[in-house]
ZAMARGU-4260 file (C-alpha; in steps of 0.2 Angstrom, whole numbers, plus 5000, padded with zeros to 4 digits):
<rodrens>
0) 5416/5035/4728 | 5427/5029/4713 | 5433/5012/4708 | 5449/5014/4717 | 5441/5016/4735
5) 5436/5003/4747 | 5422/5001/4759 | 5424/4990/4774 | 5409/4981/4783 | 5414/4974/4799
10) 5399/4962/4804 | 5389/4948/4796 | 5373/4949/4803 | 5358/4957/4796 | 5364/4975/4796
15) 5381/4971/4788 | 5373/4961/4775 | 5359/4974/4770 | 5372/4988/4771 | 5385/4978/4759
20) 5369/4974/4748 | 5363/4992/4746 | 5382/4999/4742 | 5381/4988/4726 | 5364/4993/4723
25) 5369/5012/4722 | 5382/5006/4709 | 5397/5007/4720 | 5412/4999/4709 | 5426/4999/4721
30) 5431/4985/4733 | 5420/4979/4746 | 5428/4969/4761 | 5416/4961/4773 | 5424/4955/4790
35) 5414/4943/4802 | 5419/4932/4817 | 5408/4918/4813 | 5412/4905/4798 | 5395/4904/4791
40) 5385/4913/4780 | 5372/4927/4787 | 5357/4920/4794 | 5340/4925/4802 | 5344/4926/4821
45) 5325/4926/4827 | 5323/4908/4821 | 5336/4902/4834 | 5324/4904/4848 | 5309/4898/4839
50) 5309/4885/4826 | 5327/4879/4828 | 5325/4875/4845 | 5309/4864/4843 | 5317/4856/4828
55) 5304/4861/4816 | 5317/4870/4807 | 5335/4867/4803 | 5350/4878/4803 | 5351/4879/4785
60) 5333/4886/4784 | 5338/4902/4793 | 5350/4908/4780 | 5347/4926/4773 | 5344/4927/4754
65) 5353/4940/4744 | 5346/4951/4732 | 5360/4956/4723 | 5378/4950/4716 | 5389/4958/4731
70) 5405/4954/4722 | 5413/4955/4740 | 5429/4949/4748 | 5423/4940/4763 | 5435/4937/4779
75) 5426/4924/4789 | 5432/4918/4806 | 5442/4935/4808 | 5439/4947/4824 | 5444/4965/4821
80) 5457/4970/4834 | 5458/4989/4832 | 5451/5004/4824 | 5462/5019/4819 | 5450/5033/4812
85) 5465/5045/4808 | 5473/5033/4799 | 5458/5026/4790 | 5463/5007/4794 | 5456/4992/4802
90) 5468/4981/4811 | 5466/4962/4810 | 5475/4949/4819 | 5493/4946/4815 | 5497/4963/4812
95) 5487/4964/4796 | 5482/4981/4792 | 5466/4986/4780 | 5463/5003/4775 | 5447/5010/4771
100) 5438/5025/4762 | 5423/5021/4770 | 5418/5009/4785 | 5401/5002/4792 | 5401/4995/4809
105) 5389/4982/4813 | 5395/4970/4825 | 5380/4969/4835 | 5378/4963/4853 | 5387/4949/4863
110) 5378/4940/4878 | 5378/4948/4895 | 5388/4936/4907 | 5380/4933/4924 | 5392/4935/4938
115) 5396/4918/4945 | 5388/4907/4931 | 5398/4892/4927 | 5399/4896/4907 | 5411/4881/4906
120) 5399/4868/4910 | 5391/4859/4894 | 5373/4861/4903 | 5375/4880/4905 | 5372/4891/4889
125) 5369/4907/4880 | 5358/4909/4865 | 5365/4921/4852 | 5373/4910/4839 | 5368/4895/4828
130) 5381/4885/4838 | 5372/4891/4854 | 5354/4886/4846 | 5360/4868/4841 | 5368/4866/4858
135) 5353/4871/4868 | 5341/4861/4855 | 5352/4845/4859 | 5349/4846/4878 | 5330/4850/4876
140) 5328/4834/4863 | 5338/4822/4873 | 5336/4825/4891 | 5322/4822/4903 | 5324/4833/4917
145) 5319/4852/4921 | 5326/4866/4911 | 5329/4884/4920 | 5329/4900/4911 | 5339/4915/4920
150) 5329/4932/4914 | 5312/4939/4912 | 5313/4945/4894 | 5306/4941/4878 | 5321/4928/4875
155) 5316/4918/4890 | 5299/4917/4886 | 5302/4910/4869 | 5314/4898/4875 | 5303/4892/4889
160) 5289/4890/4874 | 5300/4879/4865 | 5304/4868/4882 | 5286/4866/4884 | 5282/4861/4866
165) 5295/4847/4869 | 5287/4842/4885 | 5300/4848/4897 | 5297/4855/4915 | 5303/4872/4913
170) 5307/4885/4927 | 5311/4905/4925 | 5320/4913/4938 | 5318/4934/4938 | 5324/4945/4950
175) 5309/4957/4947 | 5291/4954/4952 | 5284/4949/4935 | 5291/4946/4916 | 5294/4961/4905
180) 5295/4971/4921 | 5302/4986/4912 | 5288/4988/4900 | 5277/5004/4908 | 5261/4999/4915
185) 5255/4981/4923 | 5245/4976/4907 | 5259/4967/4898 | 5268/4960/4913 | 5253/4952/4919
190) 5248/4946/4902 | 5264/4937/4898 | 5266/4931/4917 | 5249/4923/4916 | 5252/4916/4898
195) 5267/4906/4905 | 5258/4900/4921 | 5244/4894/4910 | 5255/4883/4900 | 5264/4874/4914
200) 5279/4886/4916 | 5284/4889/4935 | 5291/4907/4938 | 5301/4911/4954 | 5301/4930/4957
205) 5311/4941/4966 | 5326/4929/4966 | 5344/4929/4963 | 5356/4915/4962 | 5367/4914/4977
210) 5378/4898/4973 | 5380/4886/4959 | 5385/4869/4961 | 5389/4858/4946 | 5398/4843/4954
215) 5384/4832/4954 | 5377/4822/4938 | 5360/4824/4942 | 5360/4842/4936 | 5365/4860/4940
220) 5359/4864/4957 | 5356/4883/4960 | 5353/4889/4977 | 5341/4905/4977 | 5341/4920/4988
225) 5323/4916/4993 | 5331/4900/5001 | 5324/4889/4987 | 5336/4876/4977 | 5332/4873/4959
230) 5340/4859/4950 | 5340/4858/4931 | 5348/4847/4917 | 5348/4862/4905 | 5351/4881/4909
235) 5350/4895/4898 | 5356/4912/4902 | 5345/4926/4896 | 5350/4942/4905 | 5352/4952/4889
240) 5367/4957/4880 | 5380/4971/4879 | 5386/4980/4862 | 5402/4973/4855 | 5413/4988/4855
245) 5427/4982/4864 | 5438/4983/4848 | 5435/5001/4847 | 5442/5006/4864 | 5456/5018/4861
250) 5450/5023/4844 | 5443/5040/4849 | 5424/5035/4845 | 5411/5037/4859 | 5407/5019/4865
255) 5397/5021/4880 | 5383/5009/4878 | 5385/5008/4860 | 5393/5019/4847 | 5386/5036/4848
260) 5380/5043/4832 | 5372/5058/4824 | 5354/5057/4817 | 5362/5051/4801 | 5370/5037/4808
265) 5387/5044/4807 | 5399/5041/4821 | 5402/5057/4830 | 5419/5066/4826 | 5421/5056/4809
270) 5413/5058/4792 | 5418/5042/4784 | 5411/5029/4798 | 5393/5024/4800 | 5385/5013/4812
275) 5370/5001/4810 | 5360/4987/4821 | 5360/4986/4839 | 5378/4992/4841 | 5371/5010/4836
280) 5365/5024/4848 | 5357/5039/4839 | 5344/5049/4842 | 5327/5045/4834 | 5320/5063/4830
285) 5302/5054/4828 | 5301/5053/4847 | 5314/5064/4855 | 5333/5069/4853 | 5341/5057/4865
290) 5352/5044/4859 | 5346/5027/4861 | 5348/5008/4857 | 5336/4998/4848 | 5337/4979/4850
295) 5326/4973/4836 | 5329/4963/4820 | 5319/4973/4809 | 5328/4989/4814 | 5345/4982/4810
300) 5340/4978/4794 | 5333/4995/4789 | 5347/5004/4798 | 5360/4994/4788 | 5353/5000/4771
305) 5350/5018/4777 | 5368/5017/4783 | 5375/5013/4767 | 5365/5027/4759 | 5372/5040/4770
310) 5390/5034/4769 | 5389/5037/4750 | 5381/5053/4751 | 5391/5061/4766 | 5386/5069/4782
315) 5381/5085/4774 | 5368/5078/4761 | 5363/5063/4772 | 5344/5063/4779 | 5341/5057/4797
320) 5336/5040/4801 | 5318/5042/4809 | 5310/5024/4808 | 5296/5017/4817 | 5303/5002/4827
325) 5293/4986/4826 | 5296/4969/4834 | 5288/4953/4837 | 5289/4937/4847 | 5279/4921/4848
330) 5276/4912/4864 | 5265/4897/4867 | 5257/4900/4851 | 5253/4918/4854 | 5260/4930/4842
335) 5265/4947/4851 | 5269/4962/4840 | 5274/4980/4845 | 5278/4996/4837 | 5286/5012/4843
340) 5294/5015/4860 | 5283/5008/4873 | 5297/5011/4886 | 5294/5030/4884 | 5276/5030/4889
345) 5269/5038/4904 | 5253/5029/4904 | 5244/5015/4895 | 5226/5015/4887 | 5217/5000/4881
350) 5213/5001/4863 | 5201/4986/4863 | 5187/4981/4875 | 5190/4968/4888 | 5193/4953/4877
355) 5204/4938/4878 | 5223/4938/4875 | 5219/4934/4857 | 5213/4951/4851 | 5220/4963/4864
360) 5229/4980/4860 | 5237/4991/4872 | 5242/5009/4868 | 5256/5018/4877 | 5255/5037/4878
365) 5267/5050/4883 | 5262/5069/4883 | 5245/5066/4876 | 5251/5058/4861 | 5254/5039/4856
370) 5272/5032/4857 | 5269/5014/4856 | 5257/5000/4854 | 5257/4981/4859 | 5245/4969/4850
375) 5240/4951/4855 | 5237/4939/4840 | 5228/4954/4830 | 5238/4957/4814 | 5224/4969/4808
380) 5222/4978/4823 | 5241/4981/4823 | 5241/4988/4805 | 5228/5000/4810 | 5237/5007/4825
385) 5253/5006/4817 | 5246/5019/4804 | 5239/5030/4818 | 5256/5029/4827 | 5265/5034/4812
390) 5253/5049/4808 | 5255/5056/4826 | 5273/5054/4828 | 5276/5062/4810 | 5272/5080/4815
395) 5284/5082/4829 | 5298/5072/4818 | 5296/5086/4805 | 5298/5099/4819 | 5313/5091/4825
400) 5321/5089/4809 | 5319/5107/4804 | 5328/5112/4821 | 5342/5101/4815 | 5343/5108/4798
405) 5345/5125/4805 | 5360/5121/4814 | 5354/5118/4831 | 5361/5100/4834 | 5350/5089/4845
410) 5357/5087/4863 | 5367/5072/4867 | 5361/5066/4885 | 5360/5049/4894 | 5345/5040/4897
415) 5343/5042/4916 | 5331/5046/4929 | 5333/5060/4939 | 5328/5059/4957 | 5327/5072/4971
420) 5341/5074/4983 | 5337/5066/5000 | 5341/5081/5010 | 5344/5099/5003 | 5363/5102/4999
425) 5369/5115/5012 | 5377/5132/5005 | 5396/5131/5003 | 5405/5140/5018 | 5415/5155/5013
430) 5434/5151/5012 | 5445/5160/5025 | 5463/5164/5021 | 5474/5161/5035 | 5488/5172/5036
435) 5505/5165/5042 | 5512/5171/5059 | 5528/5182/5056 | 5543/5174/5062 | 5558/5183/5069
440) 5572/5186/5059 | 5590/5182/5066 | 5603/5194/5066 | 5615/5193/5052 | 5630/5192/5063
445) 5623/5177/5074 | 5633/5162/5071 | 5623/5146/5067 | 5632/5131/5078 | 5625/5112/5079
450) 5622/5106/5096 | 5636/5096/5103 | 5632/5079/5110 | 5642/5070/5123 | 5652/5055/5116
455) 5644/5038/5121 | 5654/5026/5133 | 5663/5012/5125 | 5652/4996/5125 | 5664/4985/5135
460) 5666/4998/5148 | 5647/4999/5151 | 5646/4981/5154 | 5660/4980/5168 | 5652/4996/5177
465) 5640/4994/5191 | 5625/5005/5192 | 5628/5018/5206 | 5610/5022/5207 | 5605/5005/5213
470) 5607/5000/5231 | 5624/4992/5236 | 5615/4974/5236 | 5611/4974/5219 | 5628/4981/5214
475) 5640/4969/5205 | 5657/4966/5213 | 5670/4975/5202 | 5684/4964/5210 | 5676/4948/5204
480) 5676/4941/5186 | 5659/4945/5177 | 5656/4926/5175 | 5657/4923/5192 | 5646/4938/5198
485) 5628/4935/5205 | 5614/4943/5195 | 5606/4957/5207 | 5589/4957/5195 | 5586/4938/5200
490) 5580/4931/5217 | 5594/4926/5229 | 5588/4908/5227 | 5594/4909/5210 | 5610/4916/5213
495) 5627/4906/5217 | 5630/4904/5236 | 5649/4907/5238 | 5648/4900/5256 | 5644/4883/5249
500) 5656/4869/5242 | 5659/4871/5223 | 5652/4855/5220 | 5635/4860/5227 | 5634/4876/5217
505) 5628/4878/5200 | 5640/4879/5187 | 5640/4897/5178 | 5649/4890/5163 | 5635/4877/5160
510) 5618/4879/5153 | 5605/4883/5166 | 5595/4867/5161 | 5610/4857/5167 | 5612/4867/5184
515) 5604/4860/5200 | 5592/4873/5206 | 5593/4877/5224 | 5577/4886/5223 | 5567/4869/5220
520) 5564/4856/5234 | 5577/4845/5238 | 5568/4829/5230 | 5571/4837/5213 | 5589/4842/5216
525) 5603/4831/5213 | 5609/4822/5228 | 5629/4823/5229 | 5629/4810/5242 | 5619/4797/5233
530) 5628/4785/5222 | 5630/4791/5203 | 5618/4779/5197 | 5603/4788/5205 | 5609/4805/5202
535) 5603/4814/5188 | 5616/4816/5173 | 5619/4835/5170 | 5628/4832/5155 | 5612/4825/5147
540) 5598/4835/5141 | 5584/4837/5154 | 5572/4826/5144 | 5584/4812/5146 | 5587/4813/5165
545) 5578/4803/5177 | 5566/4811/5190 | 5571/4805/5207 | 5556/4813/5215 | 5545/4801/5205
550) 5541/4783/5207 | 5554/4771/5198 | 5541/4764/5187 | 5537/4781/5180 | 5555/4785/5177
555) 5561/4785/5161 | 5576/4774/5155 | 5591/4786/5152 | 5600/4771/5144 | 5588/4772/5129
560) 5585/4785/5116 | 5571/4798/5119 | 5561/4792/5104 | 5560/4774/5112 | 5555/4778/5130
565) 5537/4777/5135 | 5527/4793/5140 | 5521/4788/5158 | 5509/4802/5158 | 5499/4797/5143
570) 5487/4780/5143 | 5496/4764/5137 | 5486/4764/5121 | 5496/4781/5116 | 5512/4775/5121
575) 5526/4769/5109 | 5532/4752/5107 | 5551/4754/5114 | 5555/4738/5106 | 5552/4744/5089
580) 5562/4758/5079 | 5553/4775/5079 | 5550/4775/5063 | 5539/4760/5063 | 5529/4765/5079
585) 5510/4769/5076 | 5505/4786/5085 | 5486/4785/5087 | 5486/4801/5091 | 5491/4808/5073
590) 5487/4804/5055 | 5497/4789/5047 | 5515/4795/5041 | 5514/4785/5026 | 5504/4791/5009
595) 5485/4785/5011 | 5477/4775/5000 | 5469/4784/4984 | 5451/4778/4991 | 5454/4789/5005
600) 5455/4805/4996 | 5439/4816/4994 | 5435/4816/4976 | 5435/4836/4976 | 5453/4836/4982
605) 5459/4821/4970 | 5465/4833/4956 | 5475/4844/4968 | 5483/4829/4976 | 5487/4822/4959
610) 5496/4838/4954 | 5507/4838/4969 | 5512/4818/4970 | 5508/4812/4954 | 5493/4802/4945
615) 5481/4793/4956 | 5479/4775/4951 | 5462/4771/4947 | 5451/4764/4933 | 5449/4776/4917
620) 5430/4781/4916 | 5423/4777/4898 | 5420/4792/4886 | 5402/4797/4887 | 5394/4796/4870
625) 5388/4813/4863 | 5371/4814/4855 | 5371/4820/4837 | 5358/4832/4832 | 5343/4823/4827
630) 5326/4835/4826 | 5310/4825/4824 | 5305/4821/4806 | 5323/4823/4798 | 5333/4808/4794
635) 5352/4809/4799 | 5356/4803/4781 | 5351/4820/4775 | 5365/4829/4783 | 5379/4837/4772
640) 5398/4831/4779 | 5406/4845/4789 | 5417/4857/4782 | 5435/4850/4786 | 5447/4861/4796
645) 5433/4869/4805 | 5432/4872/4824 | 5414/4865/4823 | 5419/4851/4812 | 5413/4839/4826
650) 5395/4845/4825 | 5387/4841/4807 | 5372/4850/4812 | 5381/4866/4814 | 5390/4863/4799
655) 5376/4862/4789 | 5377/4881/4786 | 5388/4883/4769 | 5404/4892/4772 | 5405/4909/4766
660) 5420/4906/4754 | 5410/4892/4744 | 5395/4904/4744 | 5406/4918/4737 | 5411/4907/4723
665) 5394/4901/4718 | 5387/4919/4718
</rodrens>
């Protein structure tokens, strides 16, 4: 590449930094642009879950050194929004476009989200960035309650070790039967589980969280599927991570569980894009031809350097990246070291005699060959067997590299476990062709006519006609007006009696509720022979009429409004006071009409009620002081002032890391 060209590195982790260094070491004279989301210099992520949590190291101690003058343009606190590989453009927020001649994708991982977990609560955290580590360290150093870890991997074990070192009660909740359950064999799972139990860590296995409760100030309450309840002041989600590939959606790259690459780390389908670190999924020809991701820090550093070399060489001249993955972890003072791919093993073999954990080494075998090793506090044994593992896998690697050089590309297949079907699949039935039945053709001279329907009679005529199909007794009298005709569909007691005087007949022009009912007993009918004062008033609603069939004490007073009349059917305690206006009468059977006092609200409904009716008067709670980062053995006066204008300027511990701009000027 010439001096007029530009290489863009997306990601400021270990893979991105080492890729940028390698580009300058190979005498690239063009422009180098490094884009990252965090505002700090690249740092050593494994230290976050170890020394930084216990306070033995400060965040500035995790800074990564640089071995060459990068002369790069740093773009901190910038998240790439989109990639267009056809136009060779990277899009930034605000519509900014950065074109490139070569691109290194090293965005790494982002913490996986546990469904239902209250990530908004300040007592629930993940552990990925330096800000996360400082927040968890504050809770571990200042609190006294229990620490709960969700997950059974290496990260959960390291955080549990740090919590026990600080004297905190610790509980690990896993849905498997033991920790590191995905590693073949029972040796590692049983050893790690016994190590934590021996150091006072409580394990809850075969359990999932069914419900979270964060309203209590005593801690976060978790209801488990086993029926147990765990309360903790600090909860750390260690449920793994997912590749940070959301900005690559729609770019044309294969981003299923990472960015799919070839053996040379070039992204499939493009020649000027390489991938490095945890986000890359490529076939390691040392073991097989299946693309996999390796989530180890040392692999990210090595892959970043190789990806930069292959980007400058080109796809045709680049060599496959075939590392021997190595990883390590430290838990409760025991150093665990591994190499290879233990997850590919079909069986395990002890490489040492039955000795304590301090000198134990386990080998992992697949197809009669060694594919991985795991050592416990045995650095010399680790070096010896790592050399043997490298020798046994090199022969198979060379054979696969020859096949790749001859043009037979390695197969790209997902890492899945095939299972036989539960029942045999029946053979497909032969498809039968169904011929349509022949339809007789109409003669050509046959006229097509639409069906003629008789006209419907007029609505008014139908209303005045009697039904001839009904008996004569039920037919209406056409000689009388419709309003005075009886309804043959009703019983005779409800029909008007033409033989009675008009005063005693129900009025057809009045509502039915105001008419006297001849079908009811005489006591309930209006008596025309009685004085008007004792008769019911048909002009008033039925509810206001007195009932002559009831004793006078139980009759209502028609001279008073209905709202002020007492209900004789209810006990006296539930009757209203007729001497008071209706608005002032109390109804003991219903809630109070006026707004209740603020103290009567339940606390959980107070915000909702306040949003509907306005703020609720009450005392303003005093602000809770936030403890500052104060690891043991370090004086607060040694802290540097925070960088102004930063989103994390309120946290002096996080802002100990020098900003990228100042580091570029100093270098």
